[in-house]
C-alpha positions as protocol buffer text, in pm:
chain_id: "A"
residue {
  index: 1
  type: MET
  ca { x: -5515 y: -741 z: 30 }
}
residue {
  index: 2
  type: LYS
  ca { x: -5529 y: -453 z: 313 }
}
residue {
  index: 3
  type: VAL
  ca { x: -5615 y: -702 z: 574 }
}
residue {
  index: 4
  type: PHE
  ca { x: -5370 y: -947 z: 480 }
}
residue {
  index: 5
  type: LEU
  ca { x: -5111 y: -692 z: 459 }
}
residue {
  index: 6
  type: THR
  ca { x: -5183 y: -576 z: 807 }
}
residue {
  index: 7
  type: THR
  ca { x: -5246 y: -928 z: 937 }
}
residue {
  index: 8
  type: THR
  ca { x: -4895 y: -1052 z: 812 }
}
residue {
  index: 9
  type: ALA
  ca { x: -4757 y: -716 z: 967 }
}
residue {
  index: 10
  type: ALA
  ca { x: -4941 y: -779 z: 1290 }
}
residue {
  index: 11
  type: VAL
  ca { x: -4822 y: -1119 z: 1342 }
}
residue {
  index: 12
  type: LEU
  ca { x: -4460 y: -1063 z: 1245 }
}
residue {
  index: 13
  type: ALA
  ca { x: -4443 y: -778 z: 1491 }
}
residue {
  index: 14
  type: LEU
  ca { x: -4521 y: -1014 z: 1740 }
}
residue {
  index: 15
  type: ALA
  ca { x: -4231 y: -1242 z: 1677 }
}
residue {
  index: 16
  type: ALA
  ca { x: -3978 y: -990 z: 1603 }
}
residue {
  index: 17
  type: PRO
  ca { x: -3786 y: -962 z: 1891 }
}
residue {
  index: 18
  type: THR
  ca { x: -3718 y: -1347 z: 1864 }
}
residue {
  index: 19
  type: TRP
  ca { x: -3541 y: -1312 z: 1492 }
}
residue {
  index: 20
  type: ALA
  ca { x: -3391 y: -977 z: 1399 }
}
residue {
  index: 21
  type: ALA
  ca { x: -3147 y: -973 z: 1184 }
}
residue {
  index: 22
  type: SER
  ca { x: -2935 y: -751 z: 985 }
}
residue {
  index: 23
  type: PHE
  ca { x: -2907 y: -684 z: 586 }
}
residue {
  index: 24
  type: SER
  ca { x: -2586 y: -860 z: 618 }
}
residue {
  index: 25
  type: GLU
  ca { x: -2676 y: -1137 z: 799 }
}
residue {
  index: 26
  type: LEU
  ca { x: -2986 y: -1214 z: 555 }
}
residue {
  index: 27
  type: ASP
  ca { x: -2765 y: -1184 z: 277 }
}
residue {
  index: 28
  type: ALA
  ca { x: -2592 y: -1513 z: 325 }
}
residue {
  index: 29
  type: ASN
  ca { x: -2424 y: -1501 z: -21 }
}
residue {
  index: 30
  type: GLY
  ca { x: -2297 y: -1132 z: -4 }
}
residue {
  index: 31
  type: ASP
  ca { x: -2467 y: -1041 z: -358 }
}
residue {
  index: 32
  type: GLY
  ca { x: -2634 y: -730 z: -224 }
}
residue {
  index: 33
  type: MET
  ca { x: -2968 y: -914 z: -288 }
}
residue {
  index: 34
  type: VAL
  ca { x: -3196 y: -1110 z: -54 }
}
residue {
  index: 35
  type: THR
  ca { x: -3395 y: -1456 z: -171 }
}
residue {
  index: 36
  type: LEU
  ca { x: -3678 y: -1592 z: -19 }
}
residue {
  index: 37
  type: ASP
  ca { x: -3438 y: -1905 z: 92 }
}
residue {
  index: 38
  type: GLU
  ca { x: -3206 y: -1642 z: 263 }
}
residue {
  index: 39
  type: VAL
  ca { x: -3481 y: -1472 z: 464 }
}
residue {
  index: 40
  type: GLU
  ca { x: -3637 y: -1802 z: 542 }
}
residue {
  index: 41
  type: ALA
  ca { x: -3317 y: -1956 z: 663 }
}
residue {
  index: 42
  type: VAL
  ca { x: -3297 y: -1654 z: 941 }
}
residue {
  index: 43
  type: HIS
  ca { x: -3663 y: -1632 z: 979 }
}
residue {
  index: 44
  type: SER
  ca { x: -3860 y: -1959 z: 929 }
}
residue {
  index: 45
  type: ASP
  ca { x: -4212 y: -1796 z: 950 }
}
residue {
  index: 46
  type: VAL
  ca { x: -4171 y: -1571 z: 648 }
}
residue {
  index: 47
  type: THR
  ca { x: -4405 y: -1690 z: 393 }
}
residue {
  index: 48
  type: ALA
  ca { x: -4383 y: -1654 z: 22 }
}
residue {
  index: 49
  type: GLU
  ca { x: -4673 y: -1413 z: 42 }
}
residue {
  index: 50
  type: ALA
  ca { x: -4480 y: -1216 z: 302 }
}
residue {
  index: 51
  type: PHE
  ca { x: -4189 y: -1197 z: 108 }
}
residue {
  index: 52
  type: ALA
  ca { x: -4380 y: -1092 z: -217 }
}
residue {
  index: 53
  type: ALA
  ca { x: -4529 y: -795 z: -19 }
}
residue {
  index: 54
  type: MET
  ca { x: -4159 y: -691 z: 82 }
}
residue {
  index: 55
  type: ASP
  ca { x: -4061 y: -706 z: -255 }
}
residue {
  index: 56
  type: THR
  ca { x: -4201 y: -363 z: -404 }
}
residue {
  index: 57
  type: ASN
  ca { x: -4018 y: -372 z: -714 }
}
residue {
  index: 58
  type: MET
  ca { x: -4157 y: -754 z: -806 }
}
residue {
  index: 59
  type: GLU
  ca { x: -3771 y: -860 z: -918 }
}
residue {
  index: 60
  type: GLY
  ca { x: -3826 y: -1153 z: -694 }
}
residue {
  index: 61
  type: VAL
  ca { x: -3531 y: -1054 z: -420 }
}
residue {
  index: 62
  type: LEU
  ca { x: -3488 y: -827 z: -177 }
}
residue {
  index: 63
  type: ASP
  ca { x: -3254 y: -533 z: -192 }
}
residue {
  index: 64
  type: GLU
  ca { x: -3132 y: -316 z: 129 }
}
residue {
  index: 65
  type: ALA
  ca { x: -3389 y: -49 z: 68 }
}
residue {
  index: 66
  type: GLU
  ca { x: -3673 y: -325 z: 46 }
}
residue {
  index: 67
  type: VAL
  ca { x: -3515 y: -500 z: 372 }
}
residue {
  index: 68
  type: SER
  ca { x: -3518 y: -165 z: 527 }
}
residue {
  index: 69
  type: ALA
  ca { x: -3883 y: -44 z: 457 }
}
residue {
  index: 70
  type: ALA
  ca { x: -4001 y: -390 z: 539 }
}
residue {
  index: 71
  type: GLN
  ca { x: -3853 y: -343 z: 872 }
}
residue {
  index: 72
  type: GLU
  ca { x: -3996 y: -8 z: 936 }
}
residue {
  index: 73
  type: ALA
  ca { x: -4335 y: -138 z: 815 }
}
residue {
  index: 74
  type: GLY
  ca { x: -4294 y: -437 z: 1072 }
}
residue {
  index: 75
  type: LEU
  ca { x: -4282 y: -705 z: 811 }
}
residue {
  index: 76
  type: LEU
  ca { x: -3915 y: -757 z: 926 }
}
residue {
  index: 77
  type: PRO
  ca { x: -3780 y: -701 z: 1282 }
}
residue {
  index: 78
  type: GLN
  ca { x: -3569 y: -412 z: 1312 }
}
residue {
  index: 79
  type: SER
  ca { x: -3175 y: -521 z: 1326 }
}
residue {
  index: 80
  type: ASP
  ca { x: -2993 y: -530 z: 1642 }
}
residue {
  index: 81
  type: SER
  ca { x: -2697 y: -410 z: 1474 }
}
């Protein structure tokens, strides 16, 4: 699992400059949670496995803290805004 997360982080970090998005850009419906579909709409390279790694509380959605943590870990790019 550690190798998977490290590999995922490295791959996503390389793509980061091309698809940075803020939480509000990811949260298309404005409900304060980001679904896999919402992430994939902005970041088509994100897999269900990568999303699950970002979903630390395993609720099936990402809150703003999880998005921020994923950006800091290199799983999602840092926001330009």
